[in-house]
C-alpha positions as CSV (number, residue, x, y, z in Angstrom):
1,M,24.0,-84.6,-33.4
2,A,23.3,-82.9,-36.7
3,H,25.3,-84.1,-39.8
4,F,26.9,-81.6,-42.1
5,P,28.3,-82.8,-45.4
6,K,31.8,-82.1,-46.5
7,P,32.2,-80.1,-49.8
8,P,31.0,-82.3,-52.7
9,E,32.9,-82.8,-55.9
10,G,32.0,-80.3,-58.6
11,S,29.2,-77.7,-58.4
12,W,27.4,-76.9,-55.2
13,T,24.3,-75.9,-57.1
14,E,24.2,-79.1,-59.0
15,H,24.8,-81.0,-55.8
16,F,21.7,-79.6,-54.2
17,K,19.7,-80.0,-57.4
18,I,18.0,-76.6,-57.5
19,G,18.6,-75.8,-61.1
20,T,21.3,-73.9,-63.0
21,E,19.2,-71.9,-65.5
22,P,19.1,-68.1,-65.5
23,V,16.6,-66.8,-62.9
24,S,13.8,-64.2,-63.1
25,Y,13.5,-61.4,-60.5
26,E,9.8,-60.8,-61.1
27,D,9.3,-61.9,-57.5
28,S,11.2,-58.7,-56.4
29,I,9.5,-56.2,-58.6
30,S,5.8,-57.2,-58.8
31,P,3.4,-55.5,-56.3
32,E,1.0,-58.4,-56.8
33,F,3.6,-60.9,-55.9
34,Y,4.5,-59.0,-52.8
35,E,0.9,-59.0,-51.6
36,S,0.9,-62.8,-52.0
37,E,4.2,-63.0,-50.0
38,R,2.6,-61.1,-47.1
39,D,-0.1,-63.9,-46.6
40,A,1.9,-66.9,-47.8
41,I,5.1,-66.1,-45.9
42,F,5.0,-63.4,-43.3
43,R,1.7,-64.4,-41.8
44,R,2.6,-68.1,-41.8
45,T,6.2,-68.6,-40.7
46,W,8.1,-68.2,-37.5
47,L,9.6,-64.6,-37.3
48,N,12.4,-63.6,-35.0
49,V,11.4,-60.4,-33.2
50,G,14.1,-60.0,-30.5
51,R,16.0,-61.5,-27.7
52,V,15.3,-62.3,-24.1
53,E,17.8,-59.7,-22.8
54,Q,15.3,-57.1,-24.0
55,L,12.9,-58.4,-21.4
56,A,15.2,-58.1,-18.4
57,R,12.6,-58.4,-15.7
58,N,8.9,-59.1,-15.2
59,G,6.9,-56.3,-16.8
60,S,9.5,-55.5,-19.5
61,Y,8.1,-55.2,-22.9
62,F,8.8,-54.1,-26.5
63,T,6.6,-53.7,-29.6
64,K,7.4,-54.9,-33.1
65,E,5.9,-53.5,-36.2
66,L,5.3,-56.3,-38.8
67,D,4.1,-54.4,-41.7
68,A,4.4,-57.2,-44.2
69,A,2.1,-59.3,-41.9
70,R,-0.3,-56.4,-41.4
71,A,0.3,-56.5,-37.7
72,S,1.9,-54.9,-34.6
73,V,2.7,-57.1,-31.6
74,I,3.6,-56.6,-28.0
75,V,6.2,-58.9,-26.6
76,V,6.2,-59.0,-22.8
77,R,7.7,-60.9,-19.8
78,G,4.7,-61.6,-17.6
79,S,4.4,-61.5,-13.9
80,D,5.1,-65.2,-13.9
81,G,8.4,-64.7,-15.9
82,E,7.0,-66.2,-19.1
83,V,7.6,-64.5,-22.4
84,R,4.3,-63.9,-24.3
85,S,3.2,-61.9,-27.3
86,F,-0.1,-60.2,-28.2
87,Y,-1.6,-58.3,-31.0
88,N,-1.1,-54.6,-30.2
89,V,-4.9,-53.9,-30.5
90,C,-7.3,-52.7,-27.8
91,R,-10.4,-54.9,-27.8
92,H,-12.7,-51.9,-27.3
93,R,-12.4,-49.8,-30.5
94,G,-9.3,-51.2,-32.1
95,N,-6.9,-48.5,-31.1
96,K,-3.2,-49.4,-31.0
97,L,-2.7,-50.2,-27.4
98,V,1.0,-49.6,-26.8
99,W,2.8,-46.6,-28.4
100,D,4.5,-43.4,-27.4
101,D,4.5,-40.1,-29.4
102,Y,4.1,-41.7,-32.9
103,P,1.8,-44.7,-33.4
104,R,3.9,-46.2,-36.2
105,E,7.2,-46.2,-34.2
106,E,8.2,-49.1,-32.0
107,T,8.6,-48.6,-28.3
108,K,9.8,-50.4,-25.1
109,G,9.6,-50.1,-21.4
110,N,8.4,-51.7,-18.2
111,C,5.0,-51.6,-16.7
112,R,2.5,-53.4,-14.5
113,A,-0.4,-53.2,-17.0
114,F,-1.2,-51.9,-20.5
115,T,-3.7,-49.0,-20.6
116,C,-5.3,-47.8,-23.8
117,K,-4.7,-44.1,-24.4
118,Y,-8.2,-43.7,-25.9
119,H,-10.6,-44.9,-23.2
120,A,-8.4,-46.3,-20.5
121,W,-9.3,-50.0,-20.9
122,R,-6.6,-51.9,-19.0
123,Y,-4.9,-55.3,-19.5
124,D,-2.6,-57.2,-17.2
125,L,0.7,-58.6,-18.3
126,E,-0.9,-61.9,-19.2
127,G,-3.3,-60.2,-21.6
128,K,-6.4,-60.4,-19.4
129,L,-8.8,-57.4,-19.5
130,A,-8.6,-56.0,-16.0
131,F,-10.5,-52.7,-16.1
132,V,-13.3,-51.1,-18.2
133,Q,-13.9,-47.4,-17.8
134,Q,-17.6,-47.0,-16.8
135,E,-18.1,-50.7,-17.0
136,S,-21.8,-50.5,-15.9
137,E,-22.7,-49.0,-19.3
138,F,-21.4,-52.0,-21.3
139,F,-24.4,-54.3,-20.9
140,D,-23.1,-56.9,-18.5
141,I,-19.8,-57.3,-20.4
142,D,-17.9,-60.4,-19.7
143,K,-14.3,-59.2,-19.4
144,S,-13.0,-62.7,-19.7
145,K,-14.0,-62.7,-23.4
146,Y,-12.1,-59.5,-24.2
147,G,-8.5,-60.1,-23.3
148,L,-5.7,-59.3,-25.7
149,L,-5.4,-61.6,-28.7
150,P,-2.4,-63.9,-28.2
151,V,0.3,-64.6,-30.7
152,Q,2.2,-67.9,-30.7
153,T,5.5,-67.3,-29.1
154,E,8.6,-69.5,-28.6
155,V,12.2,-69.0,-27.6
156,W,15.2,-70.7,-29.1
157,E,18.7,-70.0,-27.6
158,G,17.4,-66.7,-26.3
159,F,15.9,-65.6,-29.6
160,I,12.2,-64.8,-29.4
161,F,10.0,-65.9,-32.3
162,V,6.3,-65.3,-33.1
163,N,4.0,-67.0,-35.6
164,L,0.8,-65.2,-36.7
165,D,-0.8,-68.3,-38.2
166,P,-3.5,-69.5,-35.8
167,D,-3.5,-72.9,-37.6
168,N,0.3,-73.4,-37.2
169,T,1.2,-76.7,-35.6
170,T,4.9,-76.8,-36.3
171,P,7.0,-76.1,-33.2
172,L,9.7,-73.5,-33.6
173,K,12.6,-75.9,-33.1
174,E,11.2,-78.3,-35.7
175,Y,10.7,-75.4,-38.1
176,L,14.3,-74.1,-37.7
177,G,15.6,-77.6,-38.5
178,R,19.0,-79.1,-38.2
179,F,21.0,-75.9,-38.5
180,A,19.4,-74.7,-35.2
181,D,19.9,-78.1,-33.7
182,G,23.6,-77.9,-34.7
183,I,24.0,-74.4,-33.3
184,E,22.5,-75.1,-29.9
185,G,24.9,-74.7,-27.0
186,Y,26.6,-71.6,-28.4
187,P,26.8,-69.2,-25.5
188,F,24.7,-66.4,-27.0
189,H,23.7,-65.4,-23.4
190,K,27.2,-64.2,-22.8
191,L,27.1,-61.7,-25.7
192,T,25.2,-58.9,-24.1
193,Q,27.1,-55.8,-25.4
194,V,24.9,-54.7,-28.2
195,H,25.3,-52.2,-31.1
196,K,22.3,-51.7,-33.5
197,Y,21.8,-50.2,-36.9
198,R,18.5,-49.6,-38.7
199,A,17.9,-48.2,-42.2
200,E,15.1,-47.7,-44.6
201,I,16.1,-49.3,-47.9
202,G,14.7,-48.6,-51.4
203,S,14.7,-52.2,-52.6
204,N,12.8,-55.4,-52.3
205,W,13.7,-57.3,-49.0
206,K,15.2,-60.3,-50.9
207,L,17.7,-58.2,-52.7
208,F,19.5,-57.3,-49.5
209,I,19.6,-60.9,-48.4
210,D,21.1,-61.6,-51.8
211,A,23.8,-59.1,-51.1
212,F,24.8,-60.7,-47.8
213,A,24.3,-64.3,-48.9
214,E,27.3,-64.4,-51.4
215,F,30.9,-63.2,-51.2
216,Y,31.5,-63.2,-54.9
217,H,31.2,-59.4,-54.8
218,A,33.6,-58.8,-51.9
219,P,36.9,-58.6,-53.9
220,I,35.3,-55.9,-56.2
221,L,32.8,-53.9,-54.1
222,H,34.9,-53.9,-50.9
223,S,38.4,-53.6,-52.4
224,G,38.7,-50.1,-51.0
225,Q,38.8,-51.5,-47.5
226,Y,42.2,-53.2,-48.1
227,V,45.6,-51.7,-48.7
228,A,46.2,-51.4,-52.4
229,E,48.6,-54.3,-52.9
230,E,46.3,-56.7,-51.1
231,A,43.3,-55.4,-52.9
232,A,44.9,-56.2,-56.2
233,K,45.6,-59.8,-55.1
234,I,42.1,-60.3,-53.9
235,K,40.7,-59.0,-57.2
236,K,43.0,-61.3,-59.1
237,Y,42.2,-64.5,-57.3
238,G,38.6,-63.9,-56.3
239,Y,36.8,-65.7,-53.5
240,E,35.4,-69.1,-52.8
241,A,33.6,-70.2,-49.7
242,L,34.5,-73.3,-47.6
243,S,31.0,-74.9,-47.6
244,Y,27.4,-74.4,-48.4
245,D,24.4,-76.2,-47.1
246,I,20.6,-76.3,-47.5
247,D,17.9,-77.6,-45.1
248,G,14.4,-77.1,-46.3
249,P,13.7,-73.3,-46.6
250,H,16.9,-72.5,-44.7
251,S,20.5,-72.2,-45.9
252,M,24.1,-71.4,-44.8
253,V,27.5,-70.6,-46.1
254,S,30.7,-71.2,-44.2
255,S,33.6,-68.8,-45.0
256,W,37.3,-68.5,-44.6
257,G,38.7,-65.3,-43.2
258,G,39.6,-63.4,-40.1
259,I,42.6,-61.3,-39.3
260,A,45.2,-63.3,-37.4
261,P,48.5,-61.6,-37.0
262,P,51.3,-61.6,-37.9
263,K,50.6,-63.3,-41.3
264,Q,47.9,-60.9,-42.5
265,R,49.1,-57.6,-40.9
266,A,50.1,-56.2,-44.2
267,M,46.5,-56.7,-45.5
268,V,44.9,-54.2,-43.0
269,K,45.0,-50.5,-42.4
270,P,46.9,-48.7,-39.6
271,V,43.9,-48.2,-37.4
272,E,43.2,-51.9,-37.5
273,R,46.8,-52.7,-36.6
274,A,46.7,-50.2,-33.7
275,L,43.5,-51.6,-32.2
276,R,44.0,-55.2,-33.3
277,S,40.5,-55.3,-34.6
278,G,38.5,-54.8,-37.8
279,L,35.6,-56.2,-39.8
280,F,36.0,-59.7,-38.5
281,G,36.2,-58.5,-34.9
282,S,38.9,-58.2,-32.2
283,W,42.1,-60.2,-33.0
284,D,42.1,-61.0,-29.2
285,A,38.9,-63.1,-29.0
286,P,37.2,-63.0,-25.6
287,D,36.7,-66.2,-23.6
288,I,33.2,-67.7,-24.1
289,G,33.8,-70.9,-22.3
290,M,34.6,-73.0,-25.4
291,T,37.5,-73.3,-27.8
292,T,37.1,-73.2,-31.6
293,E,37.4,-77.0,-31.6
294,E,34.5,-77.2,-29.1
295,L,32.0,-75.1,-31.1
296,P,28.7,-76.8,-31.9
297,P,28.8,-78.9,-35.0
298,A,26.8,-76.6,-37.3
299,I,29.5,-73.9,-36.7
300,N,32.6,-74.3,-38.9
301,P,31.0,-77.6,-40.2
302,T,34.2,-78.5,-42.2
303,R,36.3,-77.8,-39.1
304,S,38.7,-75.8,-41.4
305,D,41.8,-74.2,-39.9
306,V,41.1,-71.1,-42.0
307,W,37.5,-70.7,-41.0
308,G,36.3,-67.1,-40.2
309,M,32.5,-67.1,-40.0
310,D,29.3,-68.8,-40.8
311,T,26.2,-67.2,-42.2
312,F,22.8,-68.9,-41.5
313,V,19.7,-67.8,-43.4
314,F,16.6,-68.8,-41.4
315,F,13.7,-68.3,-43.7
316,P,12.2,-65.9,-44.3
317,N,14.2,-62.9,-43.1
318,F,16.5,-63.7,-40.1
319,M,20.2,-64.0,-40.8
320,L,22.6,-65.1,-38.1
321,L,26.4,-64.7,-38.5
322,V,28.8,-66.4,-36.0
323,W,32.3,-65.1,-36.2
324,R,35.5,-66.9,-35.2
325,P,36.6,-64.1,-32.8
326,N,33.6,-65.0,-30.6
327,W,31.0,-62.4,-31.5
328,V,27.6,-62.6,-33.4
329,L,25.9,-60.4,-35.9
330,T,22.2,-60.6,-36.9
331,Y,20.4,-59.1,-39.9
332,H,16.6,-58.7,-40.3
333,Y,14.8,-57.6,-43.4
334,W,11.3,-56.3,-42.8
335,P,9.3,-55.6,-46.0
336,T,7.2,-52.4,-46.2
337,S,6.3,-52.7,-49.9
338,H,7.4,-54.6,-53.0
339,N,10.4,-52.2,-53.4
340,T,11.1,-51.0,-49.8
341,H,12.1,-52.6,-46.6
342,I,13.5,-51.9,-43.1
343,F,17.0,-53.3,-42.6
344,E,18.1,-54.0,-39.0
345,A,21.6,-55.2,-38.0
346,T,22.7,-56.0,-34.4
347,C,26.2,-56.7,-33.2
348,Y,26.6,-58.9,-30.1
349,F,29.8,-58.9,-28.1
350,V,31.0,-60.2,-24.7
351,P,31.0,-57.0,-22.5
352,P,34.4,-55.3,-22.7
353,K,36.5,-55.3,-19.5
354,N,38.3,-52.1,-20.3
355,A,38.4,-49.1,-22.7
356,F,40.7,-50.8,-25.2
357,E,38.4,-53.7,-25.6
358,R,35.5,-51.3,-26.0
359,L,37.4,-49.5,-28.8
360,Q,38.1,-52.9,-30.5
361,Q,34.4,-53.7,-30.5
362,E,33.4,-50.3,-31.7
363,L,35.9,-50.6,-34.6
364,A,34.4,-53.9,-35.6
365,A,30.9,-52.4,-35.4
366,V,31.7,-49.3,-37.5
367,S,33.7,-51.5,-40.0
368,F,30.6,-53.6,-40.5
369,K,28.6,-50.5,-41.0
370,E,31.0,-49.3,-43.7
371,Y,30.8,-52.6,-45.5
372,G,27.0,-52.6,-45.1
373,L,26.7,-49.2,-46.6
374,Q,28.7,-50.3,-49.6
375,D,26.4,-53.3,-50.0
376,G,23.3,-51.2,-49.5
377,N,24.5,-48.5,-52.0
378,T,23.9,-50.9,-54.9
379,L,20.4,-51.9,-53.9
380,E,18.3,-49.0,-55.2
381,A,20.3,-49.1,-58.5
382,T,19.5,-52.8,-58.8
383,Q,15.8,-52.3,-57.9
384,T,15.2,-49.6,-60.5
385,M,16.9,-51.5,-63.3
386,L,15.0,-54.7,-62.5
387,E,11.8,-52.7,-62.5
388,S,12.7,-51.4,-66.0
389,R,12.3,-55.0,-67.2
390,T,14.9,-54.4,-69.8
391,V,16.2,-57.9,-69.1
392,D,14.0,-60.9,-68.2
393,T,16.4,-63.4,-66.6
394,Y,19.8,-63.3,-65.1
395,P,22.6,-66.0,-64.8
396,L,23.8,-66.9,-61.3
397,G,27.1,-68.5,-60.5
398,D,27.8,-71.4,-58.1
399,Q,28.7,-69.0,-55.3
400,E,25.2,-67.5,-55.6
401,I,23.6,-70.7,-54.7
402,L,21.9,-69.2,-51.6
403,L,20.3,-66.5,-53.8
404,R,18.9,-69.2,-56.1
405,H,17.6,-71.1,-53.1
406,L,16.0,-68.1,-51.5
407,H,14.0,-67.0,-54.6
408,T,13.1,-70.6,-55.4
409,T,11.8,-71.1,-51.8
410,V,9.8,-67.8,-51.9
411,R,8.1,-68.8,-55.2
412,Q,7.3,-72.2,-53.8
413,F,5.6,-70.7,-50.7
414,V,3.6,-68.3,-52.8
415,D,2.6,-70.9,-55.4
416,Q,1.4,-73.2,-52.6
417,H,-0.6,-70.5,-51.0
418,R,-2.2,-69.4,-54.2
419,Q,-3.2,-73.0,-54.9
420,T,-4.8,-73.4,-51.4
421,P,-8.5,-72.5,-51.4
422,S,-9.5,-69.9,-48.9
423,P,-11.8,-70.9,-46.1
424,A,-14.6,-68.9,-47.7
425,S,-14.3,-70.6,-51.1
426,A,-14.0,-74.0,-49.4
427,D,-17.2,-73.4,-47.5
428,A,-19.0,-72.3,-50.7
429,N,-18.1,-75.6,-52.3
């Protein structure tokens, strides 16, 4: 069983020994640094691309655009039931193999084989080349040598990950570390009611992770979501998390919260009282087969009575939030340039049993969206001012420890990559 420390005395930042000095955000505004990130991080780490429920039966597939990694992949459940991934590239002339009306948009479906739109080369669900149009003209082509190029694929607790590094030897579970070990057993498979949001954001990908990795901003930026009297109290007393933790490149924060009547009824708005729901989810948590006390050890690691949610940041760009009212939220941040990225958010609920439960879930989903829009609204303003380089470094507080850790980790990955000789230069020596 994983071990999760109780809050230390004094500063979290000093406890984890990652420095307390002001930080530079050059890693978020430099085009050259972003190009290094693409090779050092997004082509070398495990990336979550979806869940097994998206592949409901044999032949189900979806595509994922990984712009930062200069790749597009097909994720498919084969005829044998196994989940596999392949580069989305036809072996004949390099056309994108699977797409609908617009080549840059992702797609999904179910099929028995993948057929190229250009010259009709066909591949089975296991990636083998099955048919070549006018094969006799291809000089005794050996079809066994021209199957789809595979991508390393593993599944953890129903989450599908890929790794584009052909030299990677680190299994997914080992890479995810003790947080994943301590989460295992949570019934993700029961949360199949899904609400998704996607937005193109005009900021570096790390800046949005920063926004969701600290709650220092919540009493200020989100004060409009509370009734006036409660908003004033929150602004006055501020916010402190229950616990922070770091494991290699990954990190987490455990937070108090959650609306539990009758004590906090005055804090929320009329629609939340009527539906008994809000940002933290339904006040009437559905049965998931385990009580709060029975949750896996990484969830509510301090076993606090006022615990509301945990936020896990699995490096580089997968954020997993487990909420006390038995639902889950995931964030993904997919870079498209040094100052743009695609933000994806997915809410997972136990399927509602009636219309009232559906309304409770929808209120939680739209409440999250409102908070997310408020967070996202600051990002382009932050990006443009960082790019002005008016200020070189910025102080971070103790509650911003996960931000400090993220940017430190990114710089470490990039520095290590830059110091590693390329195969070509190694051969030349």
